[in-house]
N, C-alpha and C positions, 0 to 999 in steps of 0.2 A: 569656249563656254565653260563656266565653273561647274564641275560635276558634283560639287557639294552644296551649291546654293539652294537647291530645292529641299534639302533635308530639314530645314527649320519648319517646313509646312507640316511635319509630323508632330510638332509640339502641340500638346493638348489632346492628341488622339487617345481614345479610351477603349478599354476592353473589359468585359465582365465574364467571370466564370463562377459556376456553382460546383460545390463538391460536398461529400459527406466525410467527416473526420473519422475514418475507420481505424481499427486496431492494428491490422496487419502491417502497414508501413512503419508504425512506431516500433513494433516488435522486431522488424527487420533492421531498423536503424540501431536499436539497442544491441542486437547481435553483432553487427559489423563493427560497432564501437567496443565490443568485447565487455559489455556491461552485464551484470547479474541482476537485471531488473525482473520483477514479477511480470507475468503476462498482462498487458494492458486490458482494462475492463471498461465497460460502458460507464461514462461519467467521469473517468480519470482525466486529469489535466495533461495535455501533451507537453513535452519538454520544449524549452526555447529552441527555436529554429526548426521545430518539427513541422511547421506549416510549409516548409519547402518540399515536403513529400506529397503535397496535394496540389490541386489545380494544374496538373501536369499537362503538357502539350500532347495532343494526339493528331499526328499529321499522316496523310497518305504517303506511301513510299515515294510516289512520283513527285511529291512536294518537298523532298529532302534534298539539300544541297550536297556538293562533293565533300564538304568537311563533316557531314553528319548532322549539321544544324538545319532547321527548317529554312526554306528560301525566304529572303527578306522582301519587304514591301507590303506585308499584310498589316500586322500591328507595329512591329519594329521597322524603322525607316530602311530603305534600300541603300545602305552605305556601300559605295563602290570600292571597298577594301576587303581583302579576303580573310584576314585573320581577326579573330574575336576572342576576348578574354573578359572575365568578371574582375573589375578593378577594386571594388570595395562596396560596403553597405553601411547604412545608418538605420537602426531599428529601435522602435519603442514598443514595449509589451504593456498594453493598457488594460487588458482583460483576458482571462484564460479562454482557451479553446478546449473543448471536452470531446472525448471519444463518443462516437455515435450521435453527433449533432451535425446539423447542416451549417455550411458556411459559404460566404461569398467573397471573392477577391475582385476588387476594382483596381485596374491598372491604368496608369496615365503616363504618357511621355511628357516628362517635366521639362527637359532641356536637351538640346543638341548643340555641341560645340566642336568646331574644327580647330586643331592646333598643329603647329609645326614643331616636331621634336627632333632629337638627334638621329632617330631611325626613320625620319620622313613624316608624312602627314598622319595625324592621329585624329580619330573622331570619337568623342565621348558622348554617350547617350545615357541620360539619367531617367530611370523609370521609378515611379512611385506606386507601390502596391498598398492598398488598404484592405485588410482582412476583417470581415464583419461576421459576428455570430449573432444571427437575427438582425436587429437594428443597432447593435452595440459594436463600436469600433474596437477590435481586440488587438490588432497589430498594425503598426505603420512601418513599412519596409521600403526604404529608398535605396536603390543600388545603381552603380555606375558600370556601364559596359564600355570597353575600349576596343576600337577597331584600328588595325594597322595594315600596312602593305606587306608584300612578300619580301621586300628587300630591307636591309638595315639589320642592326644587331638585335637578335631575338631575346637576349638575356641581359638585364642591367648589371652594371658593375656591382660587386658585393660590398655591402656595408656591414661592419662588425655588429653582431647582435648584442643586446644588453646582457649584463650578467647580474648576479645577485638574486636570482629567482628563489622563492621559497617552495614553489611547486614545480614539478617537471614530470614528464613522461616521454619515453622514447617510442616512436612510431616507425614501423617498417612498412613503407608504402608499396607493397608488392602488387602485381597485376590483379590478384584476386580481390584485394581490398578495393582497388580502383573500379574493377568491374562491378562489384556488389553495390558500390555507391552509385555508379552510373545506372544500374538496374533499378534501385529503389527511388531514384529521382527521374527516371525515364530520360536520361541524358545520352543522346546519340553522338555527341561530339567525339570525333575519332582520335583526338590528341590524348584521350584518357585510356584507350584500349588497343589502338592499332599502331604497333611499334614501327613497322615499315613506313606508315604514313607520317607519323609525328617526327621521325628522324630524317627521312628522305625528302618529304614534301615541305614540312614546316621548319626543318632545320634544327630541331631540339635534340639534346643528347639522350633523351629517354621519354617514357610516358609522363605526362604532366599530372600532378596531383590536383584534383579539383579545388578551386578556391573555396567554394562553399563547404567542401569536406574539411579543409584546413580550419575554416572558421568554426565548424561544428566541433572539431577536435579540441579547439581552444576553449570553447564554452563548456565542453564536456569536462575539461580539466578543472574548470571552476566548480562544476557540479560535484565532481569527486572530492575536491578540496574543501568546499563549503556547501555540504548537501542541504543545508537549511535556507540558503540564499534564494530569494525570488528575484530573478533578473528583471529589471525595468527598462534599461537601455543598453544597447550593444552597438559598437561601431568597430569596423575593421577596414584595413587598407592593405592590399597586396603590394609588396615591395619588389619581389623577385620570384620567379617560378620555383617550384619544388618538383623533383623528378623521382622516378622509381629506382634510381641508380644507387641510393644510399639511404639509411635511416635518417630521421630528423627528430628534433626534440620540441615538444610544446612546453612552454614555460609560463610562469605567472607569479605575481606577488600582489598582496592586498594592502590597501590603505583602509583600515577598519574605521577610522574616524570619518572618512569620506564615503564609506560604503562603496568602494571602487576597487577594481582589480585591473592591473596592467597585464596584458597577455601578449606573447609573441612566439614565433617559431625560430629555431636555430638549425641551420642545415649542417651538413658534414664539413663545410668549410668555415663554420662559426659565423656565417652571415645571417642576418635577419631576412626572412622572406615574407612575413605577415606581422602586422602590428594591430592590436585590438585593445579596446577599453570596455569594461562591463561595469554597470552600476546596479546595485540591488537595494 
């Protein structure tokens, strides 16, 4: 019997969550990004990707799996593979979200695909989130989750990172930074804070830097370099994991005529680990 055949039954499944866009998470994100922002006030617009700090999962301890993630089979399909990573996202920012306002997130399982890769069977789950402020669609956020087995090569072969950036910033991904991001996003995944687990159980060389944190650092580089730009679209794709074993660099360059920025990360081996495009 094919253990993956029933996963397509989850396509179309929907989940709704309500939340209030409070100031404290935005202040915490600003601090961990080492920004000198003024304290957020009621009515302020939150920064791009700030919506990831809301609608957070709240699960009973007995409902958490051995990797620190909630057990599967509720909203996300019960993929029978133990390893899970965020592979990339496609976002549109259509209207602002403001501090001290109520918002709704409608999440839908858009697609489930099973593929055979060099490391074995992979399952890709695409989830579409729509963030509404009142009746207004503020953000469309579609992201891909990839599941894989315990065997196979955990890290892809390196690909040389682009050069010629006009913006750059060096990031030291120490365990404190990773813990603070896990805390502000309520992320219990053990690969980001449990060194014995990530090295001995999952086989990586160190703690893994969160994909969403890397994406946030890239868009923060754009915000620092073009503070007046209002981001309308943002896409990113994870190419290779980043670890807490060495600093890395966030890089970018703008095409002013197209109102577009190419953004990427370069690790200590000069390999690209994430690629992104932002439009304003």
